[in-house]
C-alpha positions in Angstrom: 49.7 98.0 26.9 52.4 100.6 26.7 52.5 103.2 29.4 54.8 106.1 30.0 54.4 107.8 33.4 56.1 111.0 34.2 56.9 112.4 37.6 58.9 115.2 39.2 57.2 118.3 37.9 56.3 121.2 40.2 56.6 124.9 41.0 60.0 126.4 41.4 61.7 129.8 41.3 63.9 130.9 38.4 67.4 129.5 38.8 66.3 126.3 40.6 66.6 122.7 39.4 64.1 119.9 38.8 64.6 116.3 37.8 61.9 114.7 35.8 61.5 110.9 35.5 59.6 108.7 33.1 58.8 105.1 33.9 58.0 102.9 30.9 56.2 99.6 30.9 54.7 97.3 28.3 57.5 97.8 25.8 61.1 96.6 25.3 62.5 99.8 26.6 66.1 99.2 25.5 64.9 99.1 21.8 63.3 102.5 21.9 64.8 106.0 21.4 63.4 108.2 24.1 62.7 111.9 24.3 61.2 114.8 26.2 58.9 117.3 24.6 57.1 120.3 26.2 54.0 122.4 25.6 53.7 125.8 27.0 50.2 127.5 27.4 49.0 128.6 24.0 51.9 127.1 22.1 52.6 124.0 20.1 54.3 121.0 21.6 58.1 121.2 21.0 61.1 119.0 21.2 63.4 119.4 24.2 65.8 116.5 24.3 66.3 112.9 23.1 68.6 110.0 23.7 69.3 107.0 21.5 68.6 103.4 22.6 72.0 101.9 21.8 74.9 104.2 22.5 73.1 106.8 24.5 73.8 109.7 22.2 72.0 112.9 23.3 70.4 115.7 21.4 68.9 119.0 22.7 67.0 121.9 21.4 69.2 125.0 21.5 67.4 126.8 24.3 68.2 124.1 26.8 71.7 123.2 25.8 74.1 123.4 28.8 71.2 123.5 31.3 69.3 120.2 30.7 70.6 116.7 30.7 68.7 113.7 29.4 69.7 110.2 30.6 68.3 106.7 30.6 68.6 103.6 32.8 67.6 100.6 30.7 67.7 98.3 33.6 65.0 100.4 35.3 63.0 101.3 32.1 63.5 104.9 33.0 64.5 108.1 31.3 65.3 111.2 33.2 65.6 114.9 32.5 67.8 117.0 34.8 66.8 120.6 34.5 69.1 123.2 36.0 69.1 127.0 35.9 65.4 127.0 35.1 63.9 130.1 33.5 60.3 131.4 33.3 60.2 130.4 29.7 60.8 126.8 30.6 57.2 126.8 32.1 55.3 124.0 30.3 53.8 120.6 30.5 56.6 118.1 29.9 55.9 114.9 28.0 57.9 111.7 27.8 58.0 110.1 24.4 59.2 106.9 22.8 59.9 106.1 19.2 61.6 103.7 16.9 63.2 106.6 15.1 64.8 109.3 17.2 61.9 111.3 18.4 62.8 114.9 17.6 59.5 115.8 15.8 56.0 114.9 16.7 55.6 112.4 13.8 58.5 110.3 15.1 56.7 109.6 18.4 55.1 106.3 18.8 54.1 106.5 22.5 53.4 109.5 24.7 53.1 110.0 28.5 50.4 112.0 30.0 52.7 114.9 30.9 53.9 116.6 34.1 53.6 120.3 34.7 56.6 122.5 35.4 56.1 126.1 36.5 59.0 128.5 36.9 58.3 131.7 38.7 60.4 134.7 37.9 
């Protein structure tokens, strides 16, 4: 059984930082491309960042470029999202995702985590 478990969410003020982590089990982690999505209240789930399984190339949605950094530790089956200079508009539930294809759209995601909430107060 594949599970993705996120942690690290919380309530912070604008300008602060948070580090999200996702621990994967039940899959050959190093074979999967990994990503983070988010869903704000009343909005659709959207892509945030992704990292390839082999060479660790990273991709970001424009609104987080320069502020967020995705990384992975294959030996620990973990993918992280370092979020700096947080803004109120970053408030959302953040989901870890795994896919054979690079998960930049919902249809590319094979496995989802349960999500961790991030609230940024202005």
